[in-house]
N, C-alpha and C positions, 0 to 999 in steps of 0.2 A: 238221555232221550232226543230224539230229535223229529220233530214234526207229530208229535204226538206216538213215536212209535219207539219201541226199546231195540237195541242195537241186533238183538234176536230177530225181533219181526223184521226190521228191514232185512237182515241176512237172508231170511226164509223168503222175504217177497223179492228181493234182487235173484234170487236161486229161481224163482217161479218164473220170473221174467225171462230169463236165461233160457230156462227149458220151453218155455213156450215160442220163442223166438227160434230156438233151435228145430224144436218140431216142425216150425211153418216154414222156416227159411234154410232150413240145413240143407238140403239138397243143392239148392239154388247158390248159396254160399260157398259151395265146393265147385261148383262148376265158373265161379264169377266171382271171386272174393274182392275184386278191385270194385265191381259194382256196388256188392254190399258194404263195403267200407266208405264208398261216397254217400250211400244211403244213409249208413248211420250215421256219420256225420252230419248228414242235413236235418235228421231227426234230434241230434244232440243239440241242435240249434236253439231251441225254445220248446215250451211244454206243449203249444201248439202243434208244430213240426213231429214231436214225438207223437202226439196222438192220432196224427193224419196217417201214420206209419204202422200204427201197434193195434189195426184192428182185431186181428188174431187175439191180443191180450184182451181188448175190450170183450169178446164173445166168451174166453175162458172164463171170464167174471161174471157174464151174462148167464152161463151154463148153469152156475150155482146160486143163480139169485131166485128169491121168489119175485112171483110176477101173477100179482092179482086180477089183472087186464087181458092175462092170456089165456084162451080156451082153446078146445079142440077145432075152433075154425080161426079166431083170430093168432093162435100160435103158429099156423102155416098159410099164410098169405106171401105173396110176392114181396120182398122187400129189396130195396136197392144196396143193403149190407152195409155201406160205408158213407153214412150220410153225414158230412159234415157241412160247415159254411162256406167252404172254396170249392165243393162239386156241386155247383150251379153255373149256368152260363147260356149262350145261344147255341142254336143250329139249327138249319133248313130242313124243314120236315116235308116229306113225300109228296105232302099236299102243295110245295112249292112256298111255304108261309114261315118266317122267320118268327122262332118260337123260344122264348127264354123258360128253362127247365132242368131238371138234373141233369146231367151229362157225364156220367161216369157210371158204368155197370160190370166195371171188372169183380166187385165182390157181391153183384146179386144172387138171391137165392130164396128160400122158403124159410119164413120164419114169425116171429112174433112182431106184430105192425108197432109194439112199444121201442123196438131196438132200433127201430130208423128214427124215432122221435127222441129216444133219449141219447142216441149218439150226436144228434144235431145240436139237442140242448147243452150238452157238455160242452160242444165245440164252440158254441155261441159263449159260453162262460170263460173258457180259454182265452179264445178271441178276444172279447171285451176286457178283459183283465189285462192283457198286453197295452190295450188304450186307457188304463187307469181310470176304468168306469168302474163305479161304487156297485157293491154288492146288490145293494136295492135296484138299482137299473140295471143290473145283468138279470135279477129274477124277472124284472118287469118286460123285459128282451124276450126272455125265454116263455113266459106265460104268454105273450102276444103272439109267439110262433104257432104253441098248442091250440090256442084258441081259435087262430085264424085257420089250422088246419081242421079243427072239429067243426067249424061254421062251413067250410067247403065240404067236407065229408057229407054233412046234415044236407047241404043244397044239392048234391048229386043224388044223395038218395030219394030226397023230394021229387026229383026227374020233372023240376020245376025251369029247367035252364038246359038247352041242349048241347053237346059235346064242344062244340066251337067256344062257347063260353068259360069252357073250363083250361082252355088254353090260355097262357101269357103271350100277347104278341104286342104290336106297335099301337092298336086300336083300343087295348083296353088296360094299360101300364101308363105309369107316370115317374116322373124323378129319374132316380139311378137307373133301375132296371128297364126303364125305357131309353135312357141313353145308351146303355149297353146295347140296346136291339139295333138303335140307330149306328153305333160305330159298325156293327155287324153287316149292317145294310150299306155300307161304304165299302166292304170289301168285295173283291172281283177273283174269279177264278182264274183268269189271266195274271193277276198279282199273285196268287199263290204259286202258278205253273214258272212264272219267270223268277221268283225266288229260289224253288227246288229244281229246275230243270234248265237246259241250255238246246238250243236249235243248231244240229249239225247235218250238212245235206238235206235241208228241208224235211229232218225230221227231230222228234223231241227225245231227249236221253236225259236221266239224272244226272244233276250238277254234281262233282266231287267237292266234299266238305268236311266239316267235323262230324263225326257221327256216322257217315256214308260208307258202306264196305261194298266194295266190287266183289262179285261172286264167281267164284269158278265155273267151269261150263258144266259140271255135274251137279252142283248144288243150284244153279241157274235152271237147270233142266228139273230137278225134282220141285221146285218151289212152284215152276209154270204147271207141272201136271197137279200140285196142290190147290192151284189156282182154277184149274179146269173144273176140279171137283167140287172146288167152293160154289160155281156158276150153278151147280145144280140145287143149292140149297136156298137160291133166292125164290120167294114165293113167287109164283105163277103172275099175280097182278103186279108186281112189282118189276116186272122185268121190262128193259127198255127194248123198243124196236131199233132198225137201222145197224150202222157200222159198230155198236158198242160191244165193249169187252174184250176186243184183239190186244193183246200184249205187247208193249212197244219197250219195257224195259222193266228191269228188275233189280233192287240193291239190296242188302243188309241195311238194318240201322239199330243203332245204339241210341240212348240219351233220354229215355222215357223218364216219368216222374218217380216219385218216389216210390209208389204201389207196385212198380213194375221192373225193379231192379233186376237184373240177371236173366228175364225172361228174353229168348231170340225173337227178333221181330223183322219183319221184309216192309218194303215201299214197293209196289208194284204199280207203273204207268201204263193207262190202259185209253185206247180208243173212245172217243167221245161218241155222242150221236151224229157227227158228220165227221168229214176228214179236215176240216177245218181244226187248226192246232190249240186255237183258244177253246177247245170244248173237250181236250184229253183232261183224264181224271186221275188223281192218285189215290190208289188204296192201302191202308194199313193192314198187314197180314202180322197178326199179333199171338204167340202162344198163350192159351189161357192159364191163369193161376188158380190154384185153388181156393174158391171163394171161402171167407173167414167164417161167414155163420156154418157152412157145411161142415166146420169141425166139431161142432155141437150140437147140430141137428141129428138125432139119431133116428133116421127114418129112411130104411132099405126104398120104399117106394119111391121116394124123390131121388135117392142117390140112383136108381138103376133106372131111373126115366132118362137121364142124360147118358149121352154117347160119350161124351170128353168134356173138357173144361170150354172149348173154343163152342161147342153146342149150347152148354149152360148158360155161357154168357150172352150168344145171340137169342136164346128163348127167351131169357128172362129179361132181355131189354126190349123184346117186342111185348112181354107182359107188361111191363112198367112205364111203356111211351107210346103215347097215340101218335100215328103217322110215321112210326120209325123210319128209320133212314132206310131208301131203297136198295142201297148197295149191301146192308148188313145181313152176313153169313157166317158161314164155318167151313172150316176144313181141316185135313189131317197131314202132318208132315213128320215122317221120322218117330211115327209113334204117338205123337203128341197133337193135341188139339188146339186149333188156331181160330180166334175169331176175326173175321174181315169186315172192314168197314170204310167208308170214304176218308180220305183226309180232306176235312172241309175248309174253306176259307172262311166259313161264315159261324166258325166256332169262335166264339168270345167269352172268357172267362169273366165272372164277378169279381171286381178288384176291390177289394176294401182299403185299401190305404188310405184313401182320401174321406172312408166314414170315419170320423173321430168320436161323434156326440150322439146319446141316445137318440135323441128328436130326430137323425140324421138315420140313423140305423132299424129304428123301429119298422117304419115303412116297409123297408125291404124285406126285414125278416119277417113281415106279414105276408109280402108275395112269395117267400120260400114256404112259408105253413102251405099256402094254396097249391103251390108247385107239389110239395109233399104229398097231399090230400089227392091232387088229382093222378099222380104217381100211383096210388094204392088203389084207384077207383077207377081208373081209364085204360085200356089196353090198345095194342094195334089191332085192326082188323082182321091181319095175317097171325094172331100171337097163337100158342098154342095153349089152350086153356084147361086140359084135362086133371091139371093137378091141382087147380082151385076151382070145384063145381057149385061154387056159391058164388054171391055178390057181397063182396068185399066190405063194402061201405056200410051193407045191413048188418055185418057181424061185427063190424066195429063199433056201431053205434049200439048195438045190443050191449056189448060187454061194457060201454061206456054207463049206458043206463041212464039213469037221472042224476049221476054223480060227475057231472062234467066238472065241478070246483075240486073234486077229490082226485079226479084223473091229473087235471092240470097241476095241482099241488103236488103229487106224488111224481110228475116228471120235473118241476122245477126242482124238488129236493134232490132228485137223482143227479139232474144234470150239476149243480152245485156241488154235491158231494164226490161224484165222479170225477169233474174238473180239479179239484183239491188232491184227489188220489192220483191223477195223472200228471200234476207236476211234481210228487213226490215220486213217483215212478219214473219219470225222466230223469231225476237226479241219481237215482240207483242204477238206471240204464247208463247214464253217462260214466261212471264211475267203473260199471263192468266192463264197458265196451273200452275206456282209455287204458284200462290196465291189463287188458288181454284175456278177460274172462270170458268171452264168448267163443267158443269151440270154432275153429277154421279162419278167425280174424284173429291172427296175430299183430301186437302192436306195430307199428309203422316203424321203418329202421331208424335209427337215433340220430340226431343230427349232432354232427362232429364237429 
């Protein structure tokens, strides 16, 4: 026996993990095995890293799980899809305000609101255990997140405060979250441009460097055409005047995070609002991935609503984020959907490395509960809402009813149990990966 499982149980679970990963990543592994070898080595490093990269496995498990809090409405709301402790940070919203919020929408889709809460709770359990925090304190942290979430959903449903009070910004935050916002405030567009570009003959172009790929003329032309198609997807109310949108340079990119391994991407340098070089803007054009929740949500009305995965990502982000990026849009290239957004200098991720004590983590996690509730309840004015024809906050509160304690208990129990399973799954994954059991990823050449 090992970790409460028989060898047969472990072998069955390992094969299930391999099957899920092959189904989710098989085509991309074939296209870029080196990228996935690197992704999987990062996932092998620790249970939290494994969990971050294994959203597809999480949703396979959710598909067969009982969920008493999910009904016809709460089972089909906009969700972030990969809500974990490191998917929060800052951005500059379309109103020009620095906001602390969820900052990754690659897996966003429609599903049960509990999936976001459960996935976050398990991530807290994994992250806190790495810091040697006790089980009792971990449960308190998870419960604090869920209660903060419910309080904010209730506040939104009450209508006693306006939308501005649901954004986390410099005027209504303290401690670590406010520090992250202040760090973002110190960043500048010119700083980002100087890091990523050079000026030659009085004009900017991308700087050569690691992960930067110069394009042949034919590929450059195709990407530029895709860029012009993207411009048509920017909502009218978010379009800028003046010289904005002229293309200056395009390069291929590699080196995105764990979740985007093997996906083609480009950076596009465009003219800003004036001819001044400090106003130039860098856009990311990244191929959309198959959202992990979409693999288990069997609803043709949802699936057919999205033109492609880039469209799904952009539409979902607007549905989950108030005052979304004014550059957010989508396009198609080579038969694949791409999501386009600004590569902003004001993006600062929440750093957990110096948060080592429960008393330091609790207020941060409370803020994350507020941000999650805001995401489920507030949407951009230009979002497409036809898929959710009801108020999410009312549906959620109706499902929870008077049993808030029971709901919190269920979420906390799940978080602890699934974190334990994730630790065991990571061990099985590591053995499968290092021994060449994942198709398409043979072991690296032996060291002689």
